[in-house]
DRENLUM-752798 format. One line per 10 residues: number of its first residue (from 1); for each residue z, y negated, x of N, C-alpha, C. Coordinates in steps of 0.2 Angstrom, whole numbers, plus 2048, in hexadecimal, padded with zeros to 3 digits. Layout:
<pts>
NUM	Z/Y/X/Z/Y/X/Z/Y/X | ...
</pts>
This chain:
<pts>
1	855/FA0/D49/84F/F9C/D47/848/F9F/D4B | 843/F9E/D47/83C/FA0/D4A/83A/F9B/D4F | 837/F9F/D54/834/F9B/D5A/82E/F97/D57 | 82D/F91/D58/827/F8C/D57/822/F8B/D5C | 825/F8B/D62/820/F8A/D68/823/F8F/D6E | 81E/F8F/D72/81F/F93/D78/81D/F8F/D7E | 822/F8D/D82/821/F88/D87/81B/F89/D8C | 81A/F90/D8E/816/F91/D93/812/F98/D90 | 80C/F96/D8D/808/F9C/D89/806/FA1/D8E | 805/FA0/D94/803/FA4/D9A/808/FAA/D9A
11	80D/FA9/D97/812/FAF/D98/811/FB5/D93 | 80C/FB3/D8F/80A/FB9/D8A/803/FBB/D8C | 801/FC1/D8B/7FA/FC4/D8C/7F8/FC6/D86 | 7F1/FC7/D86/7ED/FC9/D80/7EA/FC3/D7C | 7EA/FBE/D7F/7E6/FB8/D7C/7DF/FB9/D7A | 7DC/FB7/D74/7D5/FB7/D73/7D3/FB0/D71 | 7CD/FAF/D73/7C9/FA9/D70/7C7/FA8/D69 | 7C7/FA3/D67/7C4/FA2/D60/7BD/FA5/D5F | 7BC/FA8/D5A/7B5/FAB/D59/7B0/FA5/D58 | 7B2/F9F/D56/7AE/F99/D56/7AC/F96/D5C
21	7AF/F98/D62/7AE/F95/D69/7A8/F97/D6B | 7A4/F92/D6D/79E/F94/D71/79F/F97/D78 | 799/F9A/D7B/799/F9C/D82/799/F96/D87 | 798/F91/D85/798/F8B/D8A/79E/F88/D8B | 7A4/F8A/D89/7AB/F88/D8A/7AC/F83/D85 | 7AE/F7D/D87/7AF/F78/D82/7B7/F78/D7F | 7B8/F75/D7A/7BE/F75/D77/7BF/F7C/D73 | 7C4/F80/D75/7C6/F86/D72/7CD/F87/D71 | 7CE/F8B/D6C/7D5/F8D/D6B/7D5/F95/D6C | 7DB/F98/D6E/7DC/F9F/D6F/7E2/FA0/D6B
31	7E2/FA7/D68/7E7/FA9/D64/7EA/FB0/D67 | 7F0/FB1/D65/7F3/FB8/D67/7F6/FBC/D61 | 7F3/FC2/D60/7F4/FC6/D5B/7FB/FCA/D5D | 7FE/FCC/D57/804/FD0/D57/80B/FCD/D5A | 80B/FC6/D5A/811/FC4/D5C/816/FC4/D56 | 81C/FC5/D58/821/FC6/D53/823/FC0/D4F | 822/FBA/D51/824/FB4/D4E/81E/FB1/D4A | 818/FB3/D4B/812/FB0/D47/80C/FB1/D4C | 807/FAC/D4C/801/FAB/D4F/802/FA6/D54 | 803/FA7/D5B/803/FA2/D60/7FC/F9F/D61
41	7FB/F99/D62/7F5/F96/D63/7F5/F91/D68 | 7F0/F92/D6D/7F0/F8D/D73/7EA/F8A/D74 | 7E9/F85/D78/7E3/F82/D7B/7E1/F87/D81 | 7DB/F89/D81/7D8/F8E/D86/7D8/F8A/D8D | 7D7/F84/D8C/7D6/F80/D93/7DE/F7E/D96 | 7E3/F80/D92/7EA/F7F/D95/7EE/F85/D94 | 7EC/F8A/D98/7EF/F91/D98/7F6/F91/D99 | 7F8/F8C/D9E/800/F8D/D9F/803/F87/D9B | 7FF/F84/D96/803/F7F/D92/806/F83/D8B | 809/F7F/D87/80C/F82/D81/808/F85/D7C
51	80B/F8A/D78/807/F8C/D72/80B/F8B/D6C | 808/F89/D67/80C/F89/D60/80B/F8F/D5D | 811/F91/D59/811/F98/D56/811/F95/D4F | 80C/F98/D4B/80B/F97/D44/80D/F9D/D40 | 810/F9C/D3B/812/FA1/D36/80C/FA5/D34 | 80D/FAC/D35/807/FB0/D33/803/FAE/D2C | 807/FAD/D27/804/FAB/D21/800/FA4/D21 | 803/FA0/D24/800/F99/D25/7F9/F9A/D29 | 7F9/F9E/D2F/7F3/F9E/D32/7EE/FA2/D2E | 7F0/FA7/D2B/7EB/FAB/D25/7E7/FA5/D21
61	7EC/FA1/D1E/7E9/F9C/D19/7E5/F97/D1D | 7E6/F95/D23/7E2/F91/D27/7DB/F94/D28 | 7DB/F9B/D2B/7D5/F9D/D2D/7D1/F9E/D26 | 7D4/FA0/D20/7D0/FA1/D1A/7CD/F9A/D18 | 7D1/F95/D19/7CE/F8E/D17/7C8/F8D/D1B | 7C8/F8E/D22/7C3/F8D/D27/7BC/F91/D25 | 7BE/F97/D24/7B8/F9B/D22/7B5/F99/D1B | 7B8/F96/D17/7B6/F93/D10/7B3/F8C/D12 | 7B4/F89/D16/7B1/F82/D18/7B5/F7D/D14 | 7BB/F7F/D13/7BF/F7A/D0F/7C3/F75/D13
71	7C2/F75/D19/7C6/F6F/D1E/7C0/F6A/D20 | 7C2/F64/D1F/7BE/F5F/D21/7C0/F5C/D28 | 7BB/F5A/D2C/7BC/F57/D33/7BF/F50/D32
</pts>
């Protein structure tokens, strides 16, 4: 079975912040590239918290929808 969560996301290195995150901090997510199970996503304010692992195809669809402005708040 594919891993869907990582209990302690700080165990992995190479996290990068969302390009939409501002310099003033605030609510940010971080993603990790090249993970074998998909794209891990975590809250940047909770580095030792869990990360969700999103299947790569699902993550690509999500990013495309965000860039196109297709998602509503």
